[in-house]
C-alpha positions as CSV (number, residue, x, y, z in Angstrom):
1,M,-13.3,-27.0,3.5
2,D,-14.1,-24.1,5.9
3,D,-16.5,-21.6,4.3
4,H,-16.0,-19.2,7.2
5,N,-12.3,-18.5,6.3
6,D,-13.1,-15.0,5.1
7,L,-14.9,-14.2,8.3
8,D,-11.8,-15.0,10.3
9,K,-9.5,-12.7,8.3
10,K,-8.5,-9.5,9.9
11,N,-6.6,-6.6,8.4
12,H,-3.0,-7.2,9.1
13,L,0.6,-6.9,8.1
14,K,3.0,-9.8,8.8
15,I,6.8,-9.5,8.6
16,G,8.3,-12.9,9.2
17,S,6.5,-14.1,12.3
18,D,5.6,-10.7,13.6
19,E,2.0,-9.6,13.0
20,Y,0.6,-6.0,13.1
21,D,-3.0,-4.9,12.8
22,L,-3.8,-2.5,10.0
23,S,-6.7,-0.1,10.4
24,S,-6.7,2.3,7.5
25,G,-5.5,2.8,3.9
26,V,-5.1,5.5,1.4
27,L,-4.7,5.9,-2.4
28,V,-2.8,8.9,-3.8
29,N,-3.0,9.7,-7.4
30,N,0.4,10.8,-8.7
31,G,-0.7,10.9,-12.3
32,Q,1.1,9.6,-15.4
33,D,4.8,10.3,-15.6
34,G,8.2,9.4,-17.1
35,G,7.0,7.3,-20.0
36,N,5.4,4.8,-17.7
37,E,2.2,3.0,-18.8
38,G,-0.9,3.9,-16.8
39,I,-1.5,6.0,-13.7
40,N,0.8,5.9,-10.7
41,L,-1.2,5.4,-7.5
42,D,0.5,5.1,-4.1
43,L,-1.2,2.5,-1.9
44,T,-0.4,2.9,1.8
45,F,-1.7,1.1,4.9
46,F,-1.4,2.2,8.5
47,S,-1.8,0.6,11.9
48,K,-4.4,1.9,14.3
49,N,-2.3,4.5,16.2
50,I,-1.4,6.4,13.0
51,L,-3.9,9.2,12.3
52,I,-4.4,10.6,8.7
53,S,-5.2,14.2,8.0
54,D,-5.8,16.1,4.8
55,D,-2.9,18.5,4.1
56,D,-5.1,20.8,1.8
57,N,-2.6,20.3,-1.0
58,G,-4.0,17.1,-2.5
59,G,-2.1,14.9,-0.1
60,Y,-2.2,13.9,3.5
61,S,-0.1,14.1,6.7
62,I,0.2,11.5,9.4
63,S,0.8,11.6,13.1
64,G,1.0,9.1,15.9
65,S,3.1,6.0,15.9
66,G,3.0,2.5,14.4
67,E,3.4,0.5,11.2
68,I,3.2,1.6,7.6
69,I,3.4,-0.3,4.3
70,Q,3.4,1.5,1.0
71,F,3.4,0.5,-2.7
72,D,3.9,2.5,-5.9
73,I,1.3,0.9,-8.2
74,F,0.5,1.4,-11.9
75,T,-3.1,1.0,-12.9
76,S,-5.4,2.2,-15.7
77,N,-7.6,4.5,-13.7
78,D,-6.7,7.6,-11.7
79,T,-9.3,7.2,-9.0
80,F,-9.2,3.5,-8.1
81,L,-7.1,0.3,-8.4
82,D,-8.0,-2.1,-11.2
83,K,-9.0,-5.6,-10.0
84,G,-6.2,-8.2,-10.6
85,I,-2.7,-9.1,-9.6
86,Y,0.1,-6.5,-9.5
87,S,3.6,-7.9,-9.8
88,F,6.8,-6.3,-8.6
89,Q,8.8,-4.7,-11.5
90,N,12.2,-3.2,-10.7
91,T,12.9,-1.4,-14.0
92,S,11.1,1.4,-15.8
93,P,9.1,2.1,-17.8
94,Y,6.5,0.5,-15.5
95,S,3.5,-1.4,-17.0
96,I,-0.1,-1.4,-15.9
97,G,-0.5,-4.2,-13.4
98,T,2.9,-3.7,-11.7
99,F,4.3,-2.0,-8.7
100,A,7.6,-0.3,-8.9
101,Y,8.6,-0.3,-5.2
102,G,7.3,-1.0,-1.8
103,L,8.6,-0.3,1.6
104,Y,7.5,-0.8,5.2
105,T,8.3,0.8,8.5
106,V,7.9,-0.9,11.9
107,G,7.7,1.4,14.9
108,W,7.3,4.6,13.0
109,E,7.1,7.8,15.1
110,K,6.4,11.3,13.9
111,G,9.6,13.3,13.8
112,D,11.9,10.2,13.7
113,L,13.9,10.5,10.6
114,S,15.8,7.3,11.2
115,V,15.7,4.7,8.4
116,D,16.9,1.8,10.7
117,N,13.3,0.4,10.8
118,T,12.4,0.9,7.2
119,F,12.8,-1.9,4.7
120,R,12.3,-2.2,0.9
121,I,10.1,-4.8,-0.8
122,V,12.1,-6.5,-3.5
123,S,9.7,-9.1,-5.0
124,G,6.1,-10.3,-4.8
125,K,2.5,-9.8,-5.8
126,I,-0.5,-7.8,-4.6
127,S,-3.9,-9.1,-5.3
128,V,-6.7,-6.6,-5.6
129,D,-10.5,-7.2,-5.6
130,R,-13.0,-4.3,-5.5
131,N,-16.7,-4.2,-5.0
132,G,-17.8,-0.5,-5.3
133,E,-15.8,1.5,-2.7
134,E,-14.7,-1.6,-0.8
135,Y,-11.4,-3.3,-1.5
136,E,-10.0,-6.7,-0.6
137,I,-6.2,-6.6,-0.9
138,T,-3.8,-9.5,-0.3
139,I,0.0,-8.9,-0.1
140,D,2.5,-11.6,-0.7
141,C,6.0,-10.2,-1.0
142,K,9.6,-10.5,0.3
143,D,11.8,-7.7,1.7
144,E,15.5,-6.9,1.1
145,N,16.5,-9.2,3.9
146,G,14.6,-12.2,2.6
147,N,11.7,-11.9,5.1
148,D,8.2,-12.8,4.0
149,V,6.0,-9.7,4.0
150,T,2.3,-10.7,3.8
151,G,-0.9,-8.9,4.6
152,Y,-4.6,-8.5,4.1
153,Y,-6.9,-5.5,4.1
154,K,-10.6,-5.3,3.5
155,G,-12.3,-2.0,3.6
156,E,-12.5,1.4,1.9
157,L,-9.4,3.5,1.0
158,Q,-9.2,7.3,1.5
159,Y,-8.5,9.0,-1.9
160,F,-6.1,11.9,-2.4
161,N,-5.2,13.6,-5.7
162,S,-1.7,15.0,-5.6
163,T,-2.0,16.1,-9.3
164,S,-4.8,18.6,-8.5
165,N,-2.2,21.2,-7.5
166,S,0.4,20.6,-10.1
């Protein structure tokens, strides 16, 4: 057994056999809504050429180009993700410990409104571990075309509260 496995892990998104480096992530609190259980947090990861800026309205804007993967997660807390496994759930009301949807975009560019390079996640699990502000997140999903969508991210997540201006 190799005890150095964790040292070799890098932040990445893998779609089929194509792998992309991930460099940052955000959590956006969308509050509790529509009879769903728990708090809706958007979890989004970005590749290194995408820059994140505070939009002064509780959210963020992005610029640059690269890859993005996003999940709509339901958790018990409005400022962080609970540790555990989040499973895909495709019908509401959504339960704590699930994610309602996911999508990813390969080759995103600001101003490109095309959806030709955006794909839905239709099944899978997300594993979340947290130690203070640092997360360790593993993605094991499938997209609408049957491709494996896997990933790993270890690091802090920027937090935004979209409910603060509601």
